[in-house]
C-alpha positions in Angstrom: -18.5 -53.9 15.6 -19.3 -55.5 18.9 -17.0 -58.6 19.4 -19.5 -60.3 21.6 -22.2 -60.0 18.9 -20.2 -61.6 16.1 -19.1 -64.4 18.5 -22.7 -65.0 19.4 -23.9 -65.0 15.8 -21.3 -67.5 14.7 -21.9 -69.7 17.7 -25.6 -69.8 17.1 -25.1 -70.6 13.4 -22.8 -73.5 14.0 -25.0 -74.8 16.8 -27.9 -74.9 14.4 -25.8 -76.7 11.8 -25.0 -79.5 14.3 -28.5 -79.7 15.7 -29.9 -80.0 12.2 -27.7 -82.9 11.4 -25.9 -81.1 8.6 -22.6 -81.1 10.5 -21.1 -83.3 13.2 -18.3 -81.1 14.7 -17.2 -77.6 13.8 -14.7 -75.0 14.8 -14.7 -71.4 13.6 -12.0 -68.8 14.5 -11.7 -65.2 13.3 -8.9 -62.7 13.8 -9.2 -59.1 12.9 -6.2 -56.8 12.9 -4.3 -59.4 15.0 -7.0 -59.8 17.6 -9.1 -63.0 18.1 -12.7 -62.0 17.8 -14.4 -65.4 17.2 -13.4 -68.7 18.8 -16.5 -70.9 18.5 -16.9 -74.7 18.6 -19.9 -77.0 18.3 -20.6 -80.7 18.2 -18.5 -83.8 18.7 -15.0 -84.6 17.5 -15.5 -88.4 17.8 -19.0 -89.7 17.3 -18.0 -93.1 18.6 -17.1 -91.8 22.1 -19.0 -88.5 22.2 -15.8 -86.6 22.8 -16.7 -82.9 22.2 -14.9 -80.5 19.9 -12.7 -78.2 21.8 -10.9 -75.1 20.5 -7.5 -77.0 20.3 -8.9 -80.1 18.6 -6.9 -80.7 15.4 -8.9 -81.6 12.2 -7.5 -83.1 9.0 -8.5 -80.4 6.6 -7.0 -81.7 3.4 -6.0 -78.8 1.0 -6.6 -76.1 3.6 -3.1 -77.2 4.6 -1.7 -75.9 1.4 -2.0 -72.4 2.9 0.5 -73.5 5.6 2.8 -75.1 3.0 2.9 -71.8 1.1 3.4 -69.8 4.2 6.5 -71.9 5.1 7.9 -71.1 1.7 7.3 -67.4 2.1 9.0 -67.3 5.4 12.0 -68.9 3.9 12.0 -66.5 1.0 11.8 -63.7 3.5 15.0 -65.1 5.1 16.8 -65.3 1.8 17.1 -69.1 1.5 15.7 -69.0 -2.0 13.6 -66.7 -4.2 10.4 -67.2 -6.2 12.3 -67.3 -9.4 14.9 -69.7 -8.1 15.0 -72.7 -10.4 14.0 -75.8 -8.5 17.0 -77.7 -9.9 19.3 -75.3 -8.0 18.0 -76.9 -4.8 16.8 -80.3 -6.1 18.8 -81.3 -9.2 16.8 -84.4 -9.9 13.6 -82.4 -10.5 15.0 -81.2 -13.8 14.4 -84.6 -15.5 12.3 -84.7 -18.8 12.3 -81.0 -19.5 11.5 -79.5 -16.1 14.9 -77.8 -15.6 13.5 -74.3 -16.1 10.7 -74.8 -13.5 10.9 -72.3 -10.6 9.5 -71.9 -7.1 7.0 -69.5 -8.5 5.8 -72.2 -10.9 5.3 -74.6 -8.0 3.4 -72.1 -6.0 1.1 -71.2 -8.9 0.3 -74.8 -9.9 2.0 -74.2 -13.3 5.0 -76.5 -12.8 3.3 -79.1 -15.1 3.1 -82.3 -12.9 -0.4 -82.2 -11.4 -1.0 -85.9 -11.1 0.5 -88.9 -9.3 0.9 -92.3 -10.9 -2.3 -94.4 -11.3 -0.8 -97.2 -9.1 0.0 -94.9 -6.1 -1.2 -96.3 -2.8 -1.9 -94.6 0.5 1.3 -96.3 1.8 3.2 -94.6 -1.1 1.9 -91.2 -0.1 3.4 -91.7 3.4 6.9 -92.5 1.9 8.4 -89.0 1.4 11.5 -90.1 -0.6 9.5 -92.4 -2.8 7.0 -89.7 -3.7 9.6 -87.0 -4.3 11.7 -89.4 -6.6 8.5 -90.3 -8.5 7.5 -86.7 -9.0 11.0 -85.6 -10.0 11.1 -88.3 -12.7 7.7 -87.4 -14.1 7.4 -86.0 -17.6 5.6 -82.6 -17.4 2.2 -82.2 -19.1 3.3 -78.8 -20.4 6.2 -76.5 -20.4 6.5 -75.2 -16.8 5.0 -71.8 -16.3 2.8 -71.9 -19.5 -0.4 -73.5 -18.2 -2.0 -74.4 -14.9 -3.8 -77.3 -13.3 -4.4 -77.8 -9.6 -1.6 -79.9 -8.2 -3.7 -81.8 -5.7 -1.0 -84.0 -4.1 2.1 -83.0 -5.9 2.0 -79.4 -4.7 2.9 -80.5 -1.2 5.8 -82.7 -2.1 7.3 -80.2 -4.5 7.2 -77.3 -2.2 8.1 -79.5 0.8 11.1 -80.9 -0.9 12.2 -77.4 -1.9 12.0 -76.5 1.8 13.9 -79.7 2.8 16.7 -79.1 0.3 17.1 -75.5 1.4 17.0 -76.1 5.1 18.0 -79.8 5.6 14.9 -80.3 7.6 11.5 -81.9 6.8 8.8 -79.3 6.2 6.9 -80.5 9.3 9.8 -79.4 11.4 10.2 -76.1 9.6 6.5 -75.4 10.0 6.9 -76.0 13.7 10.1 -73.9 14.2 9.3 -71.0 11.9 5.6 -70.7 12.1 3.8 -72.7 14.8 6.2 -72.2 17.8 6.6 -68.4 17.3 2.8 -68.2 17.2 2.3 -70.5 20.1 0.2 -73.0 18.1 2.7 -75.9 17.9 0.2 -78.3 19.3 -2.6 -77.2 16.9 -0.9 -77.0 13.5 0.8 -80.0 11.8 1.6 -81.8 8.6 2.6 -85.1 10.3 1.0 -85.5 13.7 3.2 -87.1 16.4 1.8 -90.6 17.4 1.3 -89.3 21.0 -1.1 -86.7 19.7 -3.3 -88.9 17.5 -6.0 -89.3 20.2 -6.7 -85.6 20.1 -7.7 -85.4 16.5 -11.3 -85.2 15.3 -12.5 -88.3 13.5 -13.7 -87.7 10.0 -16.9 -89.1 8.6 -18.3 -89.1 5.1 -21.5 -87.3 4.4 -24.4 -89.6 3.6 -24.2 -90.9 0.0 -20.6 -89.7 -0.7 -19.2 -93.2 -0.6 -21.7 -94.3 -3.2 -21.0 -91.2 -5.3 -17.3 -92.0 -5.3 -17.9 -95.6 -6.2 -20.1 -94.5 -9.1 -17.5 -92.2 -10.6 -16.1 -93.5 -13.9 -12.4 -94.4 -13.9 -11.8 -91.7 -16.5 -13.3 -88.9 -14.3 -11.1 -85.8 -14.3 -10.8 -86.1 -10.5 -8.7 -89.3 -11.0 -6.2 -87.5 -13.1 -4.9 -86.0 -9.8 -4.5 -89.5 -8.2 -6.1 -92.9 -8.2 -9.3 -93.8 -6.4 -7.3 -95.4 -3.5 -5.8 -92.0 -2.6 -9.1 -90.0 -2.8 -9.5 -87.9 0.3 -12.3 -89.8 2.1 -13.0 -90.2 5.9 -11.4 -93.7 5.8 -8.2 -92.3 4.2 -8.1 -89.4 6.6 -8.5 -91.4 9.7 -5.6 -93.8 9.0 -2.8 -93.4 11.6 -0.1 -93.7 9.0 -1.6 -90.9 6.9 -2.1 -88.7 9.9 1.5 -89.1 11.0 3.0 -88.6 7.6 4.1 -85.4 6.0 1.6 -85.0 3.1 1.7 -81.2 2.9 -0.9 -80.9 0.2 -3.1 -81.1 3.3 -2.7 -80.3 7.0 -4.0 -81.2 10.4 -5.1 -78.1 12.3 -7.4 -76.3 14.6 -9.4 -73.4 13.1 -7.8 -71.1 15.8 -4.3 -72.1 14.7 -5.0 -71.6 11.0 -6.7 -68.2 11.5 -3.8 -67.1 13.7 -1.3 -68.1 11.0 -3.1 -66.1 8.3 -3.5 -63.2 10.7 0.3 -63.2 11.2 0.7 -62.9 7.4 -1.6 -59.8 7.4 0.1 -58.1 10.3 1.4 -58.5 13.8 -0.1 -61.1 16.2 1.1 -60.8 19.8 4.4 -59.4 18.6 4.9 -61.9 15.8 4.7 -61.0 12.1 5.7 -63.8 9.6 6.5 -61.6 6.6 7.1 -58.0 5.7 4.3 -55.7 4.4 6.2 -55.7 1.0 6.1 -59.4 0.8 2.5 -59.5 1.8 1.7 -57.3 -1.2 3.7 -59.6 -3.5 2.2 -62.9 -2.3 -1.4 -61.7 -2.5 -1.2 -60.3 -6.0 -2.5 -62.3 -8.9 0.4 -64.4 -10.2 -1.1 -66.6 -12.9 -4.5 -66.8 -14.6 -5.7 -69.5 -17.0 -7.9 -72.5 -17.6 -7.4 -75.4 -15.3 -6.1 -78.2 -17.5 -7.8 -80.9 -15.5 -11.2 -79.4 -14.5 -11.6 -76.8 -17.3 -12.6 -73.9 -15.1 -10.9 -70.5 -15.2 -8.5 -69.9 -12.2 -6.4 -67.2 -10.8 -3.6 -68.0 -8.4 -1.7 -65.8 -6.0 1.6 -67.3 -4.8 0.3 -70.4 -3.2 -3.3 -69.3 -2.5 -6.5 -68.9 -4.4 -7.8 -65.3 -5.0 -11.2 -64.4 -3.5 -13.6 -65.5 -0.8 -15.6 -68.6 -1.1 -19.1 -67.0 -1.0 -18.3 -64.5 -3.7 -17.1 -64.3 -7.3 -13.3 -64.0 -6.8 -13.4 -60.8 -8.8 -15.6 -59.3 -6.1 -13.1 -60.0 -3.3 -9.7 -59.6 -5.0 -7.9 -58.7 -1.8 -8.6 -62.0 -0.2 -6.3 -65.1 -0.4 -7.8 -68.5 0.5 -7.6 -72.3 0.5 -10.5 -74.7 0.8 -10.3 -78.5 1.2 -12.2 -81.6 0.2 -15.0 -82.0 2.8 -15.7 -78.3 3.2 -13.1 -76.9 5.6 -11.9 -73.4 4.6 -9.6 -70.5 5.5 -8.9 -67.1 4.1 -7.2 -63.8 4.9 -8.3 -60.4 3.5 -5.8 -57.5 3.3 -8.6 -54.9 3.1 -10.7 -55.9 6.1 -7.8 -57.3 8.2 -9.8 -60.5 8.7 -8.2 -63.9 9.0 -10.8 -66.7 9.1 -10.8 -70.5 9.4 -13.5 -73.1 9.6 -12.7 -76.8 10.3 -15.2 -79.6 10.3 -15.2 -83.4 10.4 -18.2 -84.3 8.2 -16.9 -84.4 4.7 -19.5 -82.8 2.5 -19.3 -82.2 -1.2 -19.5 -78.4 -1.2 -18.7 -75.4 0.9 -22.3 -74.5 2.0 -21.3 -74.3 5.7 -18.2 -72.2 5.0 -20.2 -69.9 2.7 -22.8 -69.4 5.4 -20.4 -68.6 8.2 -18.1 -66.5 6.1 -21.1 -64.4 5.1 -22.0 -63.8 8.7 -18.4 -62.7 9.5 -18.0 -60.6 6.3 -21.3 -58.8 7.0 -20.4 -58.1 10.6 -17.1 -56.5 9.8 -18.1 -54.7 6.5 -18.9 -51.4 8.2 -16.4 -51.6 11.0 -13.5 -49.2 10.6 -10.0 -50.6 10.1 -7.5 -48.8 12.4 -4.4 -47.4 10.7 
């Protein structure tokens, strides 16, 4: 594989997407075996000012951030602060209310803990109040016995894992992310949960794709999507551009550059500039299928690893079982593949309804590395 060739092909693809009007601003970063082989940007970060996207521009990528949340947990397990089968009540006693006393860290990471939704009267301001949200979730009656069924925990995943981290370390998960992941990898100014107020001006501004606001408004109140949270908390551009939301720890999502997220995933797969986040043995454990079942909200079959989905976005998950990934509302996406040694991230600020852009660019990258040998 010629690095210049793959960089050029990705750059040309994202340039076309911006020029066509399909996208506004994009970043793509790819690591392979710990080396950065693609670092491409296109378009504008802020349409109002014309500020261009740069490689270090952070984007709010919604659930892509769950990959960082899970990574923090794995780093702490590696250090022995808790285990995957540690009961959550051992760290957070209040969580055991209403029959959740047997719920474990593993259940939280596999979306099987049984509290996928937040109350129907939750506001964006509530989401920014860490203690309030954790108290509410701890006092929630589970929809099923923890560990027996699954449903995507859209918001609650971040608070549950984040509070486990806080109880184990005495620090908010944003600080643990910085100290244990971002600073060692030299990406502390490109990977955040809560963004410092002084850095808000660097972020890309989100915009809704044409027709998406009307589509949201037309959704009935009993839509499955609103089982995760009320309409007011739906991840739109307006929500994601709010300063209070950007500064808050809401670790069901994250604010990141593609370069930072790809580097984090690369440091799970192996060594990056002398830094490796977890052992090879733990990598095997966290990338193995951990729970399969029917999503109790959306009705689709799902298979979870420990904190990540299995498979690449442009394939049937069974075709790429050695990849772990997380996508987010709006179409941003990241993955790592233990077979190819590839860590990939795509961030964008136009919130589209699908992953067409990610599928296109992942396809280019996967095709380019498919026949390239992996050094041992």
